[in-house]
C-alpha positions in Angstrom: -1.9 -48.1 -2.9 -3.8 -45.8 -5.2 -5.4 -43.9 -3.0 -1.7 -42.9 -1.1 -0.6 -42.1 -4.4 -3.4 -39.9 -5.1 -3.5 -38.1 -1.1 0.6 -37.7 -1.7 -0.2 -35.8 -5.4 -2.3 -33.3 -3.3 0.0 -33.0 -0.6 2.5 -31.6 -3.0 0.3 -29.6 -4.8 -0.8 -27.8 -2.1 2.8 -27.6 -0.6 4.4 -26.0 -3.8 3.9 -22.3 -3.1 5.5 -22.7 0.3 8.4 -24.9 -1.3 8.9 -22.5 -3.8 8.8 -19.5 -1.4 11.1 -21.2 0.8 13.7 -22.3 -2.2 13.8 -18.0 -3.1 14.0 -16.7 0.5 17.1 -19.5 0.6 18.6 -18.0 -2.5 18.2 -14.3 -1.3 19.8 -15.3 2.5 22.5 -17.3 0.9 23.3 -14.3 -1.8 23.2 -11.8 1.3 25.8 -13.9 3.2 27.7 -14.0 -0.2 27.8 -10.0 -0.1 28.1 -10.0 3.7 26.9 -6.1 3.7 23.4 -4.8 4.5 23.8 -1.9 3.0 24.1 -3.7 -0.6 22.0 -6.9 0.4 20.3 -6.8 3.7 19.5 -10.6 4.6 15.6 -11.8 4.7 15.9 -11.7 8.7 17.1 -7.9 8.6 14.0 -7.3 6.4 11.5 -9.1 8.4 13.3 -7.6 11.4 12.4 -4.0 9.4 9.4 -5.0 8.3 8.2 -5.7 12.0 9.1 -2.2 13.1 7.3 -0.7 10.2 4.1 -2.3 10.8 4.0 -0.8 14.3 4.4 2.8 13.1 1.4 4.9 13.6 1.7 5.9 10.3 1.7 2.6 8.3 -1.6 2.2 8.0 -2.9 5.1 7.0 0.3 5.2 4.3 -0.7 2.2 2.6 -4.6 3.4 3.1 -4.0 6.5 0.9 -1.5 4.3 -1.5 -4.7 2.1 -2.1 -7.2 5.3 -2.2 -5.0 6.9 -5.1 -5.0 3.8 -6.8 -8.4 3.0 -6.9 -9.3 6.2 -8.4 -7.1 6.2 -11.2 -8.3 2.6 -12.2 -12.4 3.8 -11.4 -11.2 7.2 -13.9 -9.2 4.9 -16.4 -12.2 2.2 -16.7 -14.7 4.9 -17.1 -13.0 6.9 -19.8 -11.0 3.8 -21.4 -14.8 2.1 -22.0 -16.3 5.6 -23.2 -13.7 6.2 -26.0 -13.9 2.1 -27.1 -17.7 2.7 -28.1 -17.0 6.2 -29.7 -14.4 5.0 -31.4 -16.3 1.8 -32.5 -19.1 4.5 -33.1 -17.7 6.9 -34.9 -14.3 6.3 -37.6 -13.3 10.3 -36.8 -13.1 9.7 -33.0 -10.8 6.6 -34.0 -8.5 8.6 -36.0 -8.1 11.2 -33.2 -7.8 8.9 -30.3 -5.6 6.0 -32.0 -2.3 8.2 -32.0 -2.8 9.1 -28.3 -3.2 5.9 -26.9 -0.1 4.7 -29.1 1.7 7.6 -27.3 0.7 7.1 -24.1 1.6 3.2 -24.3 5.2 4.1 -26.2 6.1 7.0 -23.3 7.7 5.7 -20.3 6.0 5.9 -16.7 9.3 8.1 -15.7 8.9 10.5 -18.7 5.2 11.2 -17.5 6.4 11.3 -13.4 8.8 13.9 -14.3 7.0 16.1 -17.1 3.7 15.9 -15.2 5.4 16.9 -11.4 5.8 19.8 -13.1 2.0 20.7 -13.6 0.5 18.9 -11.0 0.9 18.2 -6.8 1.9 14.9 -5.4 -1.7 13.5 -4.9 -2.8 14.7 -8.6 0.1 13.5 -10.2 0.1 10.2 -8.9 -3.7 9.3 -9.6 -3.0 10.5 -13.4 -0.4 7.9 -13.7 -2.2 5.5 -12.4 -5.0 6.8 -14.9 -2.8 6.4 -17.8 -1.7 3.4 -17.1 -5.0 1.7 -16.7 -6.4 3.3 -20.3 -4.6 2.2 -23.2 -5.2 -1.0 -21.6 -9.1 -1.1 -21.2 -9.8 0.9 -24.4 -7.6 -1.4 -26.6 -9.5 -4.7 -25.0 -12.6 -3.4 -25.9 -12.4 -2.2 -29.1 -11.0 -5.6 -29.5 -14.5 -6.6 -28.0 -16.4 -4.8 -29.8 -15.2 -5.7 -33.7 -15.7 -9.0 -32.6 -19.4 -8.6 -32.1 -21.2 -10.7 -34.5 -23.0 -8.1 -37.4 -25.7 -10.9 -37.6 -26.5 -10.5 -33.8 -27.2 -6.9 -34.6 -29.2 -7.1 -37.5 -31.1 -10.1 -35.7 -31.8 -7.5 -33.1 -32.5 -5.1 -35.2 -35.3 -7.5 -37.2 -36.9 -8.1 -33.4 -36.9 -4.5 -32.3 -34.7 -5.4 -29.3 -34.6 -2.3 -26.8 -30.8 -0.6 -26.4 -31.6 -1.7 -22.9 -32.1 -5.7 -23.8 -29.3 -5.3 -26.8 -26.6 -3.8 -23.8 -27.8 -7.5 -21.2 -27.9 -10.2 -24.3 -25.4 -9.2 -26.5 -23.0 -6.5 -25.7 -22.6 -7.5 -22.3 -21.8 -11.5 -22.4 -18.8 -10.6 -25.1 -17.1 -7.6 -23.2 -16.9 -9.2 -19.9 -14.3 -11.7 -21.6 -12.8 -8.7 -22.7 -13.1 -5.9 -19.8 -12.3 -8.4 -16.6 -8.9 -9.6 -17.5 -8.1 -5.8 -18.7 -9.1 -4.8 -15.1 -6.9 -7.5 -13.8 -3.8 -6.6 -15.9 -4.7 -2.9 -15.2 -4.0 -3.4 -11.2 -0.7 -4.4 -11.3 0.8 -1.8 -13.6 -1.4 0.9 -12.1 -0.1 0.0 -8.6 3.7 -0.4 -9.1 3.4 3.1 -11.4 1.6 5.1 -8.5 4.2 3.7 -5.8 7.1 5.1 -8.3 5.2 8.2 -8.7 4.9 9.0 -5.5 8.7 7.8 -4.7 9.7 10.8 -7.6 7.4 13.4 -6.3 7.7 12.6 -2.4 3.6 12.2 -2.2 3.3 13.1 1.7 1.4 10.1 3.3 1.8 7.3 0.8 4.4 4.1 0.5 6.8 5.6 -2.0 7.3 8.3 0.8 8.8 6.0 3.1 10.7 4.1 0.2 12.3 7.5 -0.2 12.7 8.6 3.8 14.5 4.8 4.0 16.6 5.6 0.6 17.7 9.0 2.0 18.5 7.2 5.5 20.5 4.8 3.9 18.2 2.4 5.9 18.4 -0.4 2.9 16.7 -2.9 5.2 13.2 -0.7 5.4 13.7 -0.3 1.5 13.6 -3.9 1.4 10.3 -4.3 3.8 8.4 -1.8 2.2 9.0 -3.2 -1.1 8.1 -6.4 0.2 5.0 -4.8 1.5 4.3 -3.1 -2.2 4.5 -7.1 -3.4 2.3 -8.1 -0.9 -0.4 -5.8 -1.5 -0.1 -6.0 -5.4 -0.6 -9.6 -4.8 -3.5 -9.4 -2.5 -5.1 -6.6 -4.7 -5.0 -8.5 -7.7 -6.2 -11.7 -6.2 -8.9 -10.1 -4.6 -10.1 -8.2 -8.1 -9.8 -11.2 -9.8 -12.3 -13.5 -7.3 -14.5 -10.6 -7.3 -15.2 -10.1 -11.3 -15.5 -14.1 -11.1 -18.1 -14.0 -9.3 -19.9 -11.5 -10.4 -19.6 -12.5 -13.8 -20.9 -16.1 -12.9 
């Protein structure tokens, strides 16, 4: 009896995500039936049909790849710059005094405002990469700054006493502490950078991008295609974030 109860719990735990997805798809379908107009709210079937058409288009994978490359470029630049600024701010109070207000402004400014302002000066590719960069920079800077402040002064003094080299200090003191702050920042940044990237592509009408095709679908009043491209954005974001989480977890171990 106990074994069957445990087995049932395991089955329910495995099936729960599918049941939750089925519930929300049912809600979506019922709302679409209530609206009764695919221009305002397409049904699940209409969206999936549009998704099947989109995936078979020759430009689909190229557009997805280009958007991913722009996001990755912004992520890498943001992580490197955020880490460098965090170390400089921790080391030099004057640098911290100059950089902190700038980071606060970046965090407080709406993404759409950045897109509109930078669109005046930059091309689509440059703009979207910079937007992703600006979304990542404050998160990495803040997390690493917090991590650096938590490093025990006793540990650094002990390193001085034992005359540890810079390489050993980084490996034994800084790296173990900062990893626990950096990895969550990267995972959080991925989702934010991805959404901001697509938004910038839509507004700036960046060629060979997911945002371009969402814009085109909206222009031709093809709402099922807009929903289908949105499904693509959501699925890639989930896969991207989970993949990064798994890789970072394995690397940290």
